N, C-alpha and C positions, 0 to 999 in steps of 0.2 A: 570559503564555506565547503567547496567540495572535499579538499583534503580535510577539514574538519568532520565531515560528515563521515568519508571514508574511515577515516582513521576510529570514529566513535561506533560504528558498525563492524568493523574488524574486531574489536574486542570481544565481541560475541563469540567468535569462533564457529559460526554455523558452517555445514559443510555445504559446498556449492551446489549439492542436489536439493537442499531446503526448497520448501514449496512457502506459498503466502501463510498457508497454515501453521505451518511447523514455525515461521516467524512469529506470527500471532501467540503461539503457545509460548515461545520463549520469553516474549515481551511479558505475558501473562506472569508467567513464572518470576521473574525479575521483579515486578511490582507486586506480587503477592496478592493478586486479584484476578478473578476470571475478565477475559475478554469475549463478548459474543460478537460475532460477525453476523448479521443479516442482511440478506437479499430483500430488496423492496421494489416494487415497480415506482418510482420517484417520477418519473415524467421528465420530459425534456425542459420544460420551463422550471424545473427545480435543480439544486444543486446533484450531480451524481453520487455524493456521498457526503456523509457528516460523522464524526465523532462525539461521543458525550462521555462524561467522566461524571460517574454518578457515585454516591456513599460508597457502596459496596462491590462494584464493577465497573468494567468500561464496556460501552458500546460501539460499536461500528457497523453502520447501515450503509449499504452502497447499491447501485443501481442494478435490478434483476434482470432488466431488459437489453443487455448489451452482451458483447463477445466476452470470453474467459479472460481475455488478454487485457481487456479495457476494465474489467471487474479488479483484476489482480492490481492493475494500477490504481484504482481508486483506493482499494483497501490498503496497498502501501503506503499511499499518500495520508490516508487517517492515522496509521499505526505510526507514522512518522511524526505528526502533530502530537500524540501520545508519547512517543519516544522522546520527544523534544521538550516536553514538560509545556506545551502551548497550552493556554486556555483561551476560551473564546466561542464565538458562536456563528450561526449562520441564518439567514432568512429563510423560512419554510412557510408553506400556505397551510391552510386547517385540514385538507385532506391527508398532508404529508404526516402532518402532528397526531392525527387520528392512527396513520399506518404505524407510527413510532410506539406511540403511548395509547392504546386503545383505550385504557380506563380512566384517562386524567382528559381534563377540561383542554381542548385544542389552543385557547386563548392563553391560557396559564403555560403552556408548552411554549407558544411563540413568544410569551413574555420573557421567558427563562431565556431562550436561547437568544433574543435580542440583545441581551444584556450587554455583551461585549463582543467583538468580531475579530477576527484574525487580523494583523496588520501585514502589509506587503512583505515584511522581512520573513515572518512566521510562515508564509505562503511559500515564499521561496525557498527558505530552509527546508519545508516539507517536501516541497517536490524534490530538490536536490537528493534528499535521504530516499525518498521513494525511488528515484532514479539507481541511487545506491544499492537498495535492497534488492530491486529486479534486475539489475546488472549481476549482483551475485547470485540470485536466483537462476539466471540464464547463463553463467559462465560456463565456459567451454570444457568438457573433461580432459582429463590430463590423458595423453596417449602411452598406452604401455605395450610392449611387445616389438617384435622387429619392425625394422623399416620395410614398408612395402616397395615393391620395383617402382620404379620412376614414372612410368604410364599409369599407374594404379594411383600413387601419390598424387599426380596432378590431377586427377578425377577428383581424388579425396579433398584436394584443396579448393577444387570450385565448389563441391557441396558443402564444406564448411563455410567457404565464404559466401553462400548464399544463405544458408540456414543458422549460422552464427554471427552473422553481420551486425555491427552495431550502429548501424546507421551512416558511418562515414567511410564505407568500403572496406573496412578493416575487421 
């Protein structure tokens, strides 16, 4: 599944310096419909993000009260559901329903969102695709220019390992 997700995302040819907003804009362009990223204070007892496919737009709501890194992960995960064509829903309470759709009856919103849930396979695929997106966004820039002296290169290597480590020490 990892190779499939990497291959699928590589077709987009986004530059490594892309942001999560760039990814959302490209997905919006490819789908021919707007994607709205909406920060909400969802609370600890609610999912940290959700995506809704509406007739004329897509909506990604994400937890506003968390770090930017966590927000990017949530958004990437929800965009991945959209990219992969997943349909489904999550369980939300009345307060969150009112935040997302203030002009609709919260009971109707909950009922609409309860129709179907993502299966484990869809969650796994979305999580892997989100990791691919984030890894691409955080890719190390290509080095250009002359090779620094050995003592400088050693310091640069340590800094690179510290700031660009992908979690396995590389």
